[in-house]
C-alpha positions as CSV (number, residue, x, y, z in Angstrom):
1,M,-0.1,-0.1,0.1
2,G,1.3,3.5,-0.9
3,R,1.8,6.2,1.5
4,K,-1.3,8.4,1.9
5,V,-1.3,12.0,1.6
6,F,-3.8,14.1,3.6
7,D,-4.7,17.8,3.0
8,T,-6.0,19.3,6.0
9,E,-7.3,22.2,3.7
10,K,-9.6,19.9,1.8
11,D,-10.2,17.3,4.2
12,I,-13.2,17.7,6.7
13,R,-12.1,18.8,10.2
14,I,-14.6,17.2,12.8
15,Y,-12.8,18.5,15.8
16,Q,-10.3,21.3,16.1
17,A,-8.4,21.6,19.4
18,P,-7.9,25.3,20.7
19,Y,-4.4,26.8,19.5
20,G,-1.8,26.6,22.3
21,T,1.4,24.9,22.5
22,R,0.2,21.5,21.5
23,G,-3.0,19.8,20.3
24,T,-5.0,17.1,18.3
25,D,-7.4,17.6,15.8
26,L,-9.6,15.1,14.2
27,Y,-10.2,14.8,10.4
28,M,-12.1,12.6,7.8
29,H,-10.8,12.2,4.4
30,E,-13.1,10.9,1.5
31,T,-11.5,9.0,-1.1
32,K,-12.7,9.2,-4.8
33,K,-14.6,5.7,-4.3
34,G,-16.3,7.2,-1.2
35,K,-14.3,5.5,1.5
36,K,-13.9,7.5,4.7
37,I,-10.6,7.7,6.3
38,F,-10.2,9.1,9.9
39,Y,-7.1,10.6,11.3
40,L,-5.7,12.6,14.2
41,L,-3.5,15.6,13.3
42,H,-1.3,15.9,16.5
43,W,0.5,19.2,16.4
44,T,3.0,21.2,18.8
45,A,3.5,25.1,18.5
46,A,6.0,27.5,19.8
47,E,6.4,31.3,20.0
48,D,8.3,32.9,17.2
49,E,10.8,35.7,17.5
50,K,7.6,38.2,17.3
51,G,6.0,36.1,20.2
52,E,3.2,34.5,18.0
53,L,2.7,30.8,18.0
54,K,3.8,28.8,14.9
55,T,3.2,25.2,14.3
56,I,6.6,23.6,14.4
57,S,5.5,19.9,14.1
58,E,2.9,17.7,12.8
59,K,2.1,14.1,13.0
60,V,-0.8,12.1,11.4
61,E,-2.3,9.1,12.9
62,I,-4.8,7.0,10.8
63,I,-7.5,5.7,13.3
64,S,-10.8,3.4,12.7
65,E,-14.0,5.1,12.4
66,K,-15.0,3.5,16.0
67,E,-11.9,5.2,17.4
68,A,-12.8,8.6,15.7
69,K,-16.2,8.5,17.2
70,R,-14.7,7.6,20.7
71,F,-12.4,10.6,20.3
72,F,-15.2,13.0,19.7
73,K,-17.6,11.8,22.2
74,L,-14.9,11.9,24.9
75,R,-14.5,15.5,24.2
76,T,-18.3,16.3,24.7
77,E,-18.3,14.2,28.1
78,S,-15.0,15.2,29.9
79,I,-14.2,18.9,31.4
80,D,-10.6,17.9,30.8
81,Y,-11.0,18.7,27.0
82,Y,-11.9,21.7,24.9
83,Y,-15.6,21.4,24.0
84,P,-16.5,21.0,20.5
85,S,-18.2,24.0,18.7
86,D,-21.8,23.7,17.7
87,D,-20.8,23.1,14.2
88,E,-18.6,20.4,15.0
89,I,-21.2,18.7,17.1
90,K,-23.8,19.2,14.4
91,Y,-21.5,17.4,11.6
92,A,-20.8,14.7,14.3
93,E,-24.3,14.0,14.9
94,Q,-25.0,13.8,11.1
95,L,-22.0,11.6,10.7
96,W,-22.8,9.2,13.6
97,S,-26.4,9.3,14.4
98,D,-26.0,7.0,17.2
99,L,-23.3,9.2,18.7
100,Y,-24.8,9.4,22.2
101,E,-26.6,6.0,22.4
102,A,-25.8,3.8,25.2
103,V,-22.8,1.3,24.3
């Protein structure tokens, strides 16, 4: 299998961590054949000479849809994480109609 290249400008961002020194965003890439590939973008940032935060490293981790759903749901249930925006919640509920059903 060849190396996958993802484009965070074109792929659907399901969850965006608040910008700080590090975070993890959740994305979905849809192939031309309609297959959905979920991935986490782990990033770190540091201040530049002007004191502005700039991304200094990024790492992609491909995850299953089940893991993506669990990642998103955890952010809506825990005070330890930045709560998703209304648009992020609306999209996730459309993507996973059973998001809040008991396991």
